[in-house]
Jmol script that loads the backbone (N, CA, C; Angstrom):
load data "model"
ATOM      1  N   MET A   1      13.951 -19.762 -10.970  1.00  0.00           N
ATOM      2  CA  MET A   1      13.999 -19.441 -11.840  1.00  0.00           C
ATOM      3  C   MET A   1      13.524 -17.643 -11.976  1.00  0.00           C
ATOM      4  N   THR A   2      14.471 -17.172 -12.997  1.00  0.00           N
ATOM      5  CA  THR A   2      14.679 -15.829 -12.607  1.00  0.00           C
ATOM      6  C   THR A   2      14.726 -15.485 -14.705  1.00  0.00           C
ATOM      7  N   ILE A   3      13.875 -14.282 -14.452  1.00  0.00           N
ATOM      8  CA  ILE A   3      13.637 -13.941 -16.600  1.00  0.00           C
ATOM      9  C   ILE A   3      14.941 -12.348 -16.393  1.00  0.00           C
ATOM     10  N   GLN A   4      15.515 -12.588 -17.376  1.00  0.00           N
ATOM     11  CA  GLN A   4      16.681 -10.963 -17.361  1.00  0.00           C
ATOM     12  C   GLN A   4      15.326 -10.203 -18.236  1.00  0.00           C
ATOM     13  N   ILE A   5      15.284  -9.073 -18.256  1.00  0.00           N
ATOM     14  CA  ILE A   5      14.683  -8.059 -18.926  1.00  0.00           C
ATOM     15  C   ILE A   5      16.133  -6.469 -19.020  1.00  0.00           C
ATOM     16  N   ALA A   6      15.062  -6.384 -20.536  1.00  0.00           N
ATOM     17  CA  ALA A   6      15.770  -4.695 -20.618  1.00  0.00           C
ATOM     18  C   ALA A   6      14.683  -3.491 -20.065  1.00  0.00           C
ATOM     19  N   VAL A   7      15.394  -2.797 -19.097  1.00  0.00           N
ATOM     20  CA  VAL A   7      15.058  -1.740 -19.142  1.00  0.00           C
ATOM     21  C   VAL A   7      15.249  -0.379 -19.767  1.00  0.00           C
ATOM     22  N   LYS A   8      14.885   0.367 -20.606  1.00  0.00           N
ATOM     23  CA  LYS A   8      15.690   1.559 -21.166  1.00  0.00           C
ATOM     24  C   LYS A   8      14.757   2.801 -19.705  1.00  0.00           C
ATOM     25  N   LEU A   9      16.027   2.957 -18.755  1.00  0.00           N
ATOM     26  CA  LEU A   9      15.869   4.690 -18.488  1.00  0.00           C
ATOM     27  C   LEU A   9      16.189   6.246 -18.616  1.00  0.00           C
ATOM     28  N   ASP A  10      15.891   7.645 -18.403  1.00  0.00           N
ATOM     29  CA  ASP A  10      16.402   8.752 -19.000  1.00  0.00           C
ATOM     30  C   ASP A  10      17.506   8.495 -18.199  1.00  0.00           C
ATOM     31  N   ASP A  11      17.939   9.890 -18.523  1.00  0.00           N
ATOM     32  CA  ASP A  11      19.620   9.605 -17.424  1.00  0.00           C
ATOM     33  C   ASP A  11      19.707  10.177 -15.830  1.00  0.00           C
ATOM     34  N   GLU A  12      18.477  10.631 -16.341  1.00  0.00           N
ATOM     35  CA  GLU A  12      17.859  11.751 -14.671  1.00  0.00           C
ATOM     36  C   GLU A  12      17.883  10.598 -13.666  1.00  0.00           C
ATOM     37  N   ALA A  13      16.956   9.242 -13.990  1.00  0.00           N
ATOM     38  CA  ALA A  13      16.085   8.294 -13.480  1.00  0.00           C
ATOM     39  C   ALA A  13      17.537   7.669 -13.472  1.00  0.00           C
ATOM     40  N   VAL A  14      18.112   7.097 -14.025  1.00  0.00           N
ATOM     41  CA  VAL A  14      19.651   6.250 -13.491  1.00  0.00           C
ATOM     42  C   VAL A  14      20.069   6.921 -12.028  1.00  0.00           C
ATOM     43  N   ALA A  15      20.920   8.439 -12.687  1.00  0.00           N
ATOM     44  CA  ALA A  15      21.159   8.832 -11.797  1.00  0.00           C
ATOM     45  C   ALA A  15      20.925   8.902 -10.097  1.00  0.00           C
ATOM     46  N   LYS A  16      20.010   8.806 -10.284  1.00  0.00           N
ATOM     47  CA  LYS A  16      18.961   9.055  -9.130  1.00  0.00           C
ATOM     48  C   LYS A  16      18.597   7.687  -8.597  1.00  0.00           C
ATOM     49  N   LEU A  17      18.746   6.282  -9.109  1.00  0.00           N
ATOM     50  CA  LEU A  17      18.610   4.753  -8.855  1.00  0.00           C
ATOM     51  C   LEU A  17      20.236   5.115  -7.992  1.00  0.00           C
ATOM     52  N   ASP A  18      21.362   5.336  -9.635  1.00  0.00           N
ATOM     53  CA  ASP A  18      22.478   4.873  -8.587  1.00  0.00           C
ATOM     54  C   ASP A  18      23.104   5.980  -7.442  1.00  0.00           C
ATOM     55  N   GLN A  19      22.126   6.980  -7.266  1.00  0.00           N
ATOM     56  CA  GLN A  19      22.778   7.320  -5.974  1.00  0.00           C
ATOM     57  C   GLN A  19      21.713   6.961  -4.683  1.00  0.00           C
ATOM     58  N   LEU A  20      21.351   6.244  -4.865  1.00  0.00           N
ATOM     59  CA  LEU A  20      19.780   5.017  -3.602  1.00  0.00           C
ATOM     60  C   LEU A  20      21.372   3.984  -3.794  1.00  0.00           C
ATOM     61  N   VAL A  21      22.147   3.399  -4.852  1.00  0.00           N
ATOM     62  CA  VAL A  21      23.006   2.694  -4.593  1.00  0.00           C
ATOM     63  C   VAL A  21      24.151   3.302  -4.008  1.00  0.00           C
ATOM     64  N   ALA A  22      24.759   4.243  -4.007  1.00  0.00           N
ATOM     65  CA  ALA A  22      25.895   4.872  -2.750  1.00  0.00           C
ATOM     66  C   ALA A  22      25.490   4.991  -2.316  1.00  0.00           C
ATOM     67  N   GLU A  23      24.079   5.843  -1.548  1.00  0.00           N
ATOM     68  CA  GLU A  23      24.136   5.461  -0.238  1.00  0.00           C
ATOM     69  C   GLU A  23      24.031   4.210   0.312  1.00  0.00           C
ATOM     70  N   GLY A  24      23.907   3.624  -0.041  1.00  0.00           N
ATOM     71  CA  GLY A  24      23.485   1.929   0.596  1.00  0.00           C
ATOM     72  C   GLY A  24      22.138   1.761   1.084  1.00  0.00           C
ATOM     73  N   ALA A  25      21.131   1.920  -0.055  1.00  0.00           N
ATOM     74  CA  ALA A  25      19.311   2.415   0.458  1.00  0.00           C
ATOM     75  C   ALA A  25      19.339   0.386   0.019  1.00  0.00           C
ATOM     76  N   TYR A  26      20.381   0.462  -1.301  1.00  0.00           N
ATOM     77  CA  TYR A  26      20.533  -1.175  -2.198  1.00  0.00           C
ATOM     78  C   TYR A  26      21.829  -1.459  -2.340  1.00  0.00           C
ATOM     79  N   ALA A  27      22.002  -2.698  -2.406  1.00  0.00           N
ATOM     80  CA  ALA A  27      23.242  -3.233  -3.205  1.00  0.00           C
ATOM     81  C   ALA A  27      23.332  -2.776  -4.480  1.00  0.00           C
ATOM     82  N   SER A  28      22.759  -2.298  -5.019  1.00  0.00           N
ATOM     83  CA  SER A  28      22.970  -2.584  -6.906  1.00  0.00           C
ATOM     84  C   SER A  28      21.354  -2.605  -7.399  1.00  0.00           C
ATOM     85  N   ARG A  29      21.691  -2.043  -8.636  1.00  0.00           N
ATOM     86  CA  ARG A  29      20.669  -0.840  -9.347  1.00  0.00           C
ATOM     87  C   ARG A  29      19.551  -2.499  -9.874  1.00  0.00           C
ATOM     88  N   SER A  30      19.956  -3.054 -10.014  1.00  0.00           N
ATOM     89  CA  SER A  30      18.992  -4.271  -9.901  1.00  0.00           C
ATOM     90  C   SER A  30      18.126  -4.948  -8.829  1.00  0.00           C
ATOM     91  N   GLN A  31      18.632  -5.086  -7.776  1.00  0.00           N
ATOM     92  CA  GLN A  31      17.818  -4.566  -6.647  1.00  0.00           C
ATOM     93  C   GLN A  31      17.108  -4.162  -5.793  1.00  0.00           C
ATOM     94  N   ALA A  32      17.749  -2.885  -6.769  1.00  0.00           N
ATOM     95  CA  ALA A  32      16.347  -1.007  -6.935  1.00  0.00           C
ATOM     96  C   ALA A  32      15.443  -1.793  -7.420  1.00  0.00           C
ATOM     97  N   VAL A  33      15.848  -1.735  -8.584  1.00  0.00           N
ATOM     98  CA  VAL A  33      14.832  -2.019  -9.405  1.00  0.00           C
ATOM     99  C   VAL A  33      13.705  -3.790  -9.964  1.00  0.00           C
ATOM    100  N   ARG A  34      14.293  -4.810  -8.742  1.00  0.00           N
ATOM    101  CA  ARG A  34      12.855  -5.608  -8.290  1.00  0.00           C
ATOM    102  C   ARG A  34      12.713  -4.784  -7.275  1.00  0.00           C
ATOM    103  N   ARG A  35      12.793  -4.069  -6.559  1.00  0.00           N
ATOM    104  CA  ARG A  35      12.213  -3.423  -4.935  1.00  0.00           C
ATOM    105  C   ARG A  35      11.282  -2.116  -5.823  1.00  0.00           C
ATOM    106  N   ALA A  36      11.590  -1.907  -6.125  1.00  0.00           N
ATOM    107  CA  ALA A  36      10.640  -1.086  -7.056  1.00  0.00           C
ATOM    108  C   ALA A  36       9.470  -1.598  -8.327  1.00  0.00           C
ATOM    109  N   VAL A  37       9.446  -3.077  -8.823  1.00  0.00           N
ATOM    110  CA  VAL A  37       8.453  -3.455  -9.804  1.00  0.00           C
ATOM    111  C   VAL A  37       7.982  -4.868  -8.219  1.00  0.00           C
ATOM    112  N   ASP A  38       8.066  -4.942  -7.356  1.00  0.00           N
ATOM    113  CA  ASP A  38       7.424  -5.555  -6.067  1.00  0.00           C
ATOM    114  C   ASP A  38       6.878  -5.088  -5.673  1.00  0.00           C
ATOM    115  N   THR A  39       7.247  -3.159  -5.398  1.00  0.00           N
ATOM    116  CA  THR A  39       5.934  -2.446  -4.672  1.00  0.00           C
ATOM    117  C   THR A  39       4.996  -2.101  -5.505  1.00  0.00           C
ATOM    118  N   LEU A  40       4.913  -1.799  -7.048  1.00  0.00           N
ATOM    119  CA  LEU A  40       4.518  -1.010  -8.301  1.00  0.00           C
ATOM    120  C   LEU A  40       3.446  -2.848  -7.871  1.00  0.00           C
ATOM    121  N   VAL A  41       4.082  -4.039  -8.290  1.00  0.00           N
ATOM    122  CA  VAL A  41       3.137  -5.104  -8.196  1.00  0.00           C
ATOM    123  C   VAL A  41       2.316  -4.987  -7.239  1.00  0.00           C
ATOM    124  N   ARG A  42       2.397  -4.824  -5.008  1.00  0.00           N
ATOM    125  CA  ARG A  42       1.159  -5.492  -4.341  1.00  0.00           C
ATOM    126  C   ARG A  42       0.587  -3.961  -4.673  1.00  0.00           C
ATOM    127  N   SER A  43       0.643  -2.811  -4.448  1.00  0.00           N
ATOM    128  CA  SER A  43      -0.174  -1.773  -4.986  1.00  0.00           C
ATOM    129  C   SER A  43      -1.053  -1.784  -5.634  1.00  0.00           C
ATOM    130  N   GLU A  44      -0.939  -2.484  -6.430  1.00  0.00           N
ATOM    131  CA  GLU A  44      -1.976  -2.909  -7.721  1.00  0.00           C
ATOM    132  C   GLU A  44      -2.783  -3.674  -7.192  1.00  0.00           C
ATOM    133  N   GLU A  45      -2.467  -4.282  -6.552  1.00  0.00           N
ATOM    134  CA  GLU A  45      -3.152  -6.147  -6.163  1.00  0.00           C
ATOM    135  C   GLU A  45      -4.085  -5.180  -4.918  1.00  0.00           C
ATOM    136  N   ARG A  46      -3.590  -3.611  -4.136  1.00  0.00           N
ATOM    137  CA  ARG A  46      -4.445  -4.062  -3.219  1.00  0.00           C
ATOM    138  C   ARG A  46      -4.804  -3.028  -3.975  1.00  0.00           C
ATOM    139  N   TRP A  47      -4.460  -2.399  -4.562  1.00  0.00           N
ATOM    140  CA  TRP A  47      -6.106  -1.408  -5.301  1.00  0.00           C
ATOM    141  C   TRP A  47      -6.979  -2.348  -6.290  1.00  0.00           C
ATOM    142  N   ARG A  48      -6.719  -3.248  -7.031  1.00  0.00           N
ATOM    143  CA  ARG A  48      -7.823  -4.750  -7.409  1.00  0.00           C
ATOM    144  C   ARG A  48      -8.414  -4.556  -6.442  1.00  0.00           C
ATOM    145  N   ILE A  49      -7.575  -5.257  -5.429  1.00  0.00           N
ATOM    146  CA  ILE A  49      -8.662  -6.049  -4.387  1.00  0.00           C
ATOM    147  C   ILE A  49      -9.501  -4.273  -3.544  1.00  0.00           C
ATOM    148  N   ASP A  50      -9.100  -3.069  -3.342  1.00  0.00           N
ATOM    149  CA  ASP A  50     -10.371  -2.369  -2.997  1.00  0.00           C
ATOM    150  C   ASP A  50     -11.591  -1.526  -4.178  1.00  0.00           C
ATOM    151  N   GLN A  51     -10.603  -2.387  -5.052  1.00  0.00           N
ATOM    152  CA  GLN A  51     -12.221  -2.020  -6.461  1.00  0.00           C
ATOM    153  C   GLN A  51     -13.075  -3.398  -5.707  1.00  0.00           C
ATOM    154  N   GLY A  52     -12.877  -3.957  -5.800  1.00  0.00           N
ATOM    155  CA  GLY A  52     -13.195  -5.224  -5.990  1.00  0.00           C
ATOM    156  C   GLY A  52     -15.136  -5.003  -4.472  1.00  0.00           C
ATOM    157  N   PHE A  53     -13.988  -4.515  -3.647  1.00  0.00           N
ATOM    158  CA  PHE A  53     -14.502  -4.099  -2.202  1.00  0.00           C
ATOM    159  C   PHE A  53     -15.890  -3.047  -3.082  1.00  0.00           C
ATOM    160  N   ALA A  54     -15.485  -1.522  -3.385  1.00  0.00           N
ATOM    161  CA  ALA A  54     -15.776  -0.762  -3.584  1.00  0.00           C
ATOM    162  C   ALA A  54     -16.736  -0.997  -4.686  1.00  0.00           C
ATOM    163  N   GLU A  55     -16.443  -2.070  -5.448  1.00  0.00           N
ATOM    164  CA  GLU A  55     -17.677  -2.452  -6.390  1.00  0.00           C
ATOM    165  C   GLU A  55     -19.388  -3.344  -5.715  1.00  0.00           C
ATOM    166  N   GLY A  56     -18.287  -3.700  -4.559  1.00  0.00           N
ATOM    167  CA  GLY A  56     -19.241  -4.751  -4.036  1.00  0.00           C
ATOM    168  C   GLY A  56     -20.671  -3.869  -2.524  1.00  0.00           C
ATOM    169  N   PHE A  57     -19.644  -3.311  -2.601  1.00  0.00           N
ATOM    170  CA  PHE A  57     -20.965  -2.369  -1.474  1.00  0.00           C
ATOM    171  C   PHE A  57     -21.515  -1.698  -2.486  1.00  0.00           C
ATOM    172  N   ALA A  58     -21.167  -1.195  -4.059  1.00  0.00           N
ATOM    173  CA  ALA A  58     -22.423  -0.246  -4.722  1.00  0.00           C
ATOM    174  C   ALA A  58     -23.345  -1.127  -4.438  1.00  0.00           C
ATOM    175  N   ARG A  59     -23.433  -2.666  -5.147  1.00  0.00           N
ATOM    176  CA  ARG A  59     -24.807  -3.225  -5.526  1.00  0.00           C
ATOM    177  C   ARG A  59     -24.926  -3.296  -4.372  1.00  0.00           C
ATOM    178  N   GLN A  60     -24.309  -3.882  -3.198  1.00  0.00           N
ATOM    179  CA  GLN A  60     -24.720  -3.589  -2.085  1.00  0.00           C
ATOM    180  C   GLN A  60     -24.644  -3.010  -0.564  1.00  0.00           C
ATOM    181  N   PRO A  61     -25.669  -1.679  -0.787  1.00  0.00           N
ATOM    182  CA  PRO A  61     -24.470  -0.675   0.101  1.00  0.00           C
ATOM    183  C   PRO A  61     -24.945  -1.378   1.556  1.00  0.00           C
ATOM    184  N   GLU A  62     -24.568  -0.484   2.989  1.00  0.00           N
ATOM    185  CA  GLU A  62     -25.111  -1.065   4.365  1.00  0.00           C
ATOM    186  C   GLU A  62     -26.595  -0.369   4.608  1.00  0.00           C
ATOM    187  N   THR A  63     -27.257  -1.314   5.310  1.00  0.00           N
ATOM    188  CA  THR A  63     -28.475  -0.214   5.265  1.00  0.00           C
ATOM    189  C   THR A  63     -28.011   0.492   6.973  1.00  0.00           C
ATOM    190  N   ASP A  64     -29.080   1.645   6.937  1.00  0.00           N
ATOM    191  CA  ASP A  64     -29.204   2.387   7.806  1.00  0.00           C
ATOM    192  C   ASP A  64     -28.739   1.507   9.229  1.00  0.00           C
ATOM    193  N   GLY A  65     -29.304   0.289   9.394  1.00  0.00           N
ATOM    194  CA  GLY A  65     -30.036  -0.435  11.025  1.00  0.00           C
ATOM    195  C   GLY A  65     -27.984  -0.527  11.265  1.00  0.00           C
ATOM    196  N   GLU A  66     -27.643  -1.185   9.710  1.00  0.00           N
ATOM    197  CA  GLU A  66     -25.885  -1.782   9.928  1.00  0.00           C
ATOM    198  C   GLU A  66     -25.268  -0.388  10.583  1.00  0.00           C
ATOM    199  N   MET A  67     -25.286   0.224   9.546  1.00  0.00           N
ATOM    200  CA  MET A  67     -24.202   1.804  10.112  1.00  0.00           C
ATOM    201  C   MET A  67     -24.115   2.149  10.853  1.00  0.00           C
ATOM    202  N   ALA A  68     -25.569   2.081  12.063  1.00  0.00           N
ATOM    203  CA  ALA A  68     -26.081   2.730  13.337  1.00  0.00           C
ATOM    204  C   ALA A  68     -24.753   1.608  14.296  1.00  0.00           C
ATOM    205  N   GLU A  69     -24.951   0.250  13.686  1.00  0.00           N
ATOM    206  CA  GLU A  69     -24.798  -0.748  14.818  1.00  0.00           C
ATOM    207  C   GLU A  69     -23.313  -0.105  14.857  1.00  0.00           C
ATOM    208  N   ALA A  70     -22.667  -0.147  13.099  1.00  0.00           N
ATOM    209  CA  ALA A  70     -20.831  -0.396  13.129  1.00  0.00           C
ATOM    210  C   ALA A  70     -20.475   1.357  13.862  1.00  0.00           C
ATOM    211  N   THR A  71     -21.495   2.311  13.742  1.00  0.00           N
ATOM    212  CA  THR A  71     -20.861   3.787  14.960  1.00  0.00           C
ATOM    213  C   THR A  71     -21.070   2.768  16.144  1.00  0.00           C
ATOM    214  N   ARG A  72     -22.182   2.453  16.269  1.00  0.00           N
ATOM    215  CA  ARG A  72     -22.483   2.204  18.029  1.00  0.00           C
ATOM    216  C   ARG A  72     -20.933   1.517  18.961  1.00  0.00           C
ATOM    217  N   LEU A  73     -21.091   0.139  17.782  1.00  0.00           N
ATOM    218  CA  LEU A  73     -19.008  -0.302  17.735  1.00  0.00           C
ATOM    219  C   LEU A  73     -17.703  -0.064  18.157  1.00  0.00           C
ATOM    220  N   ALA A  74     -17.336   1.314  17.180  1.00  0.00           N
ATOM    221  CA  ALA A  74     -16.747   1.760  17.193  1.00  0.00           C
ATOM    222  C   ALA A  74     -16.535   2.631  18.734  1.00  0.00           C
ATOM    223  N   ILE A  75     -18.533   3.666  18.534  1.00  0.00           N
ATOM    224  CA  ILE A  75     -17.398   4.485  20.056  1.00  0.00           C
ATOM    225  C   ILE A  75     -17.746   3.555  21.436  1.00  0.00           C
ATOM    226  N   GLU A  76     -17.906   2.436  21.010  1.00  0.00           N
ATOM    227  CA  GLU A  76     -17.845   1.149  22.361  1.00  0.00           C
ATOM    228  C   GLU A  76     -16.654   1.382  22.338  1.00  0.00           C
ATOM    229  N   SER A  77     -15.500   0.133  21.450  1.00  0.00           N
ATOM    230  CA  SER A  77     -14.560   0.050  21.660  1.00  0.00           C
ATOM    231  C   SER A  77     -13.489   1.420  21.591  1.00  0.00           C
ATOM    232  N   ILE A  78     -13.349   2.549  21.391  1.00  0.00           N
ATOM    233  CA  ILE A  78     -12.903   3.510  21.595  1.00  0.00           C
ATOM    234  C   ILE A  78     -13.052   4.030  23.493  1.00  0.00           C
ATOM    235  N   HIS A  79     -13.989   3.941  23.649  1.00  0.00           N
ATOM    236  CA  HIS A  79     -14.126   3.459  25.219  1.00  0.00           C
ATOM    237  C   HIS A  79     -13.681   3.073  25.869  1.00  0.00           C
ATOM    238  N   GLU A  80     -13.687   1.518  25.641  1.00  0.00           N
ATOM    239  CA  GLU A  80     -12.901  -0.151  25.890  1.00  0.00           C
ATOM    240  C   GLU A  80     -11.456   1.067  25.855  1.00  0.00           C
ATOM    241  N   GLU A  81     -10.724   0.992  25.409  1.00  0.00           N
ATOM    242  CA  GLU A  81      -9.693   1.113  25.210  1.00  0.00           C
ATOM    243  C   GLU A  81      -8.726   1.938  25.720  1.00  0.00           C
ATOM    244  N   PRO A  82      -7.763   1.624  26.763  1.00  0.00           N
ATOM    245  CA  PRO A  82      -6.986   2.415  27.833  1.00  0.00           C
ATOM    246  C   PRO A  82      -6.169   3.231  27.660  1.00  0.00           C
ATOM    247  N   TRP A  83      -6.541   4.585  26.958  1.00  0.00           N
ATOM    248  CA  TRP A  83      -6.481   5.668  26.825  1.00  0.00           C
ATOM    249  C   TRP A  83      -5.099   5.802  28.449  1.00  0.00           C
ATOM    250  N   GLU A  84      -4.003   6.386  27.577  1.00  0.00           N
ATOM    251  CA  GLU A  84      -3.026   7.095  28.697  1.00  0.00           C
ATOM    252  C   GLU A  84      -3.188   8.769  28.643  1.00  0.00           C
ATOM    253  N   VAL A  85      -2.937   9.068  29.749  1.00  0.00           N
ATOM    254  CA  VAL A  85      -3.139  10.891  29.816  1.00  0.00           C
ATOM    255  C   VAL A  85      -1.557  11.116  29.714  1.00  0.00           C
ATOM    256  N   TRP A  86      -1.876  12.354  28.348  1.00  0.00           N
ATOM    257  CA  TRP A  86      -0.855  13.009  27.627  1.00  0.00           C
ATOM    258  C   TRP A  86      -0.074  13.655  28.524  1.00  0.00           C
ATOM    259  N   TRP A  87      -0.971  14.739  28.999  1.00  0.00           N
ATOM    260  CA  TRP A  87      -0.678  15.876  29.556  1.00  0.00           C
ATOM    261  C   TRP A  87      -0.663  16.422  30.882  1.00  0.00           C
TER     262      TRP A  87
END
end "model"
wireframe off; spacefill off
backbone 0.3
color backbone group
């Protein structure tokens, strides 16, 4: 199901939106606005997840031993990577 909503935009925003449509980036204003809303919603969801991780780490930070092990594993994975010589 879809629901139609009314959105008021200033002249400059509409002109930019119309330019995107004219350039073929979007088939219509509606498609562009839907894409913008989807992008905004996903961004907010990622921010909330990030905040949850940050709050969890603030409540229970890593120990020095855990950080040392993470560093060791990161270095090990870099050394195991089959780097190509580019120079």
